[in-house]
N, C-alpha and C positions, 0 to 999 in steps of 0.2 A: 281261338275263341275260348274264353274263360267259361268253365262249366260250374254251375252253382246248383245247389239243392234248395228249394223253397220249403220252409216250414210254415205251413198255412196258418196254423193255430186254430183252436176250437171255436172261438168266437167268430172269426172270419168264415170258417167252414159252415157253421150253423146259422149265423145271423147276417153275414155280409160277404157272400162269395165275390161280389164285385171288387172288393179290395184285393183278393187273391189274383183275379184276372188283371187288375191294374198293376200289381206288383210284377207279374210276368211281362206285361207290356213294357214297363220301365226297364226291367233287367235286360230284355231283348234289345231294347233301344240303346242300352249302354254297351251292347256287344257281347252279352252273355248267352250261353245255352242253358236253358232252365229245365231242371228235373223236379218232379213232384212225387217223391216216393209214396206209394200207396199204403205202406205199413206204418206211416207216422201216426202217433197218438198224441194225447194231451202231454204237455210238458211236466205235469205233476204239481204245478204251483198251488192248486187248491189244497191238496193233501199236505204239502210242505207248510203252507200258511196256517194250517190247522194243527200242526205239530205231529202229523202222522208221517214220520220220516221213513218208516219201513215201506209204506205204500208208495211214497214219493220215489224211493230208490228202485222199487220194482218197475215203475213207469219209466224212470230215467234210463234204466238199463236197456229197455227196448228202444227208446229214442236214440241213445248213443249208438247202438248197433245199426239202426236204420240209416244214420247219417255218416257212418264210417265210410271212407273211400271218396268222399267229396271234398274238393279243395276249399270250397266256401259253402256255408249254410246261412241263408238270408231269411230274416223274420220280419214281417210287417207289424211288429208289436214290440215296444220297449220292455214291457213287463215279461213277456215270454222269453225274449232275447236275454234279459237280465237274469232270468232263472237259469238258463243254460250257461251263461258266461260266469256269473258270480256264485250261484248256489249249488250247481251240480258238483263241482270239486269239493265243496264243503260236505255234501251228503256222503261222499265216499272217503272221508278223511281217514277212516280205519281200514280201508280196503285198497291197498296199494295198486293192484292191477286196474280196478275200476276207476280209481282216482286219476291214474295216468290217462285212461281213455276219456274220462270226463274233461280233463285239462286239454286234451287234444281237440275235443269238440269245442270247448270254450274258445280256444285260440282261433278256430275257423269260423266262428259264429258272429254274425253282424246284424244289427237292425237295418231295415231296408234303406231308409233315406241316408243314414250315415255311410252305408256301403256304397251307395250311388255317388256320394260326394267325396268321401275320404279315400275310397279304394279305386273306384272307377273314374273319378275326376269329372263327373257330370256337371255341366254348367248350364245347359239349356235343355229343359225337359220337352221342348217343342209342343207345348200345349197352350191354350188360351182359356181365360176365365173372365167373365164380365161381372164385376161386383167387388164389394169390400168384404174382407175376412178378418177374423181375429184368431189367434192361435193359442191353444192350451198346451203348456209343457207338462206332459205326464211325468209323475214322480220317478218311476223306474228308469225310463229312458234318460231323463235329465240327471238323476243322482247316481245311478249305477253305470250308465254308459256314456255320459257326457254329451247327450244330444241336445243341442240348443241352436247353434247357428246354421247347421246343415239344412233343415227344412226352410229356414228363412232365406238362405242363399238361393235355393231352387224356386221358392215362391216369388222372389224378386225378379226372376227371369221370365215370369209368366205374363204376357201382355194382357192388360185389362184388369189384373188382380191388384187390388189396393189393400195393403196390410195395415190394420188399425190395432195396435197392441192394446190389450186390456191391462188394467192395473193388476198387480199381484198374479201375473200369468203363471208363475212358478208354484203357486199354492195348490195343494191337493184338492181334487174335486169331491173327495169323500167316498170314492168307490173302494179302493184299497182291497180288492178281492173279497175275502171273507169279512173284512172290517165292516162293510155296509150291511152284512147280515147280522153280525154280532152287536153292532151299535147303530141301529137304523136311525135313531133320533139325531145323533151327532152327524151321521152321514148326510141326512136330509138337510141339516143346517149348512153343512159345508158346500153341498152342491147348489143350494139356494144362493149362497154368497157368490159362488163361482158364476152362476147364471146371471146374477145381477151385474157383476163386473163385465161380463161378456156383452150384455145388452147396453151398458153404459158406453162401451167403445163405439157404438153406432154402426157396427158391422152387421151385414145381413147374414153372414155365414160364419160358423165356428169350425175350425179344422184342428186335427190332432193326429197323433201317430199311434194311439193305443185304443183298441175297440172297447175295452172295459170302461175307460173314461168316457168315450163317446156315447156309448149306450146309456151310461148313467146321466150324463149331461142332457142328451136328447130326450130322455124320459122325463126329466124335471121340466125342461122347456115345454114339452107337450102338456104336462099336467097344469102348467101355468098359462097355457093358451098362447104361448109365444110363437111368432112367425119366423124366428131365427132357424136357419137350416144348419144341419150338422153333417159333415163328410169327413172321411179319412183323408189325410193330406195326399195319399197316393192316388186317390180317385181324381183329384183336381190336377195333380202333376201329370197324370197319364191321359188327361182329357176325357175322363170317364165319369164325369159328374152329371151326366144327362139322365140319371135315374133318380127315383124318389130319394130324398134325404134319409139319413138313418133315423129310424123310428116313425117314418111317414107312411110306410106300407106301399102297396102297389096301386091303391085306389086314389 
């Protein structure tokens, strides 16, 4: 049995624990033994995006230590996985020992859906979903990790799920971590454009693989009074979309 460590991520932990449980179900279904180290912390991306490299390095050292010893580290987020894979080695360019340890983590780190398809060879997630969906390709997962066909391959195997691709699915939703805080007007226009394209697809549900994007999109949909539902793709693939959609609350 393959042993993996799940890096839950801050947004999943604080805003959508169901995604973490869905990730565990999918990984166990694929034949993995899942560990969730209690000492894991934020990946440091907010500090990194703000130019605070020293704080980012401090955070990164703890995370590197936490996940040493695991053959695979799996992340249900393209942006957090991208941080570990692409940017941790950059952070320690002038520290040979830590750079080597960062590169080791990067080589063992995988985004959830790409790990299921590319490493574990999953073809049938053994779930069902009744309805039409459209899919948002998050920037980090797409551009840093090459995640595009993997979620679509698994969605195609879900009975009852009809994929209706929106136009410009690869265009940013405007979240961009600290970008939406620094440039709120631009961010609002970008997410409004994304929402309009999603609704034009005629789908009843929007799926994606990054909680930052999904929170941003669901928030805009809510403010516009839209009925479109938003879920992390793992929730649908694991058959765990029987909870209120992201941003809908428990009531």
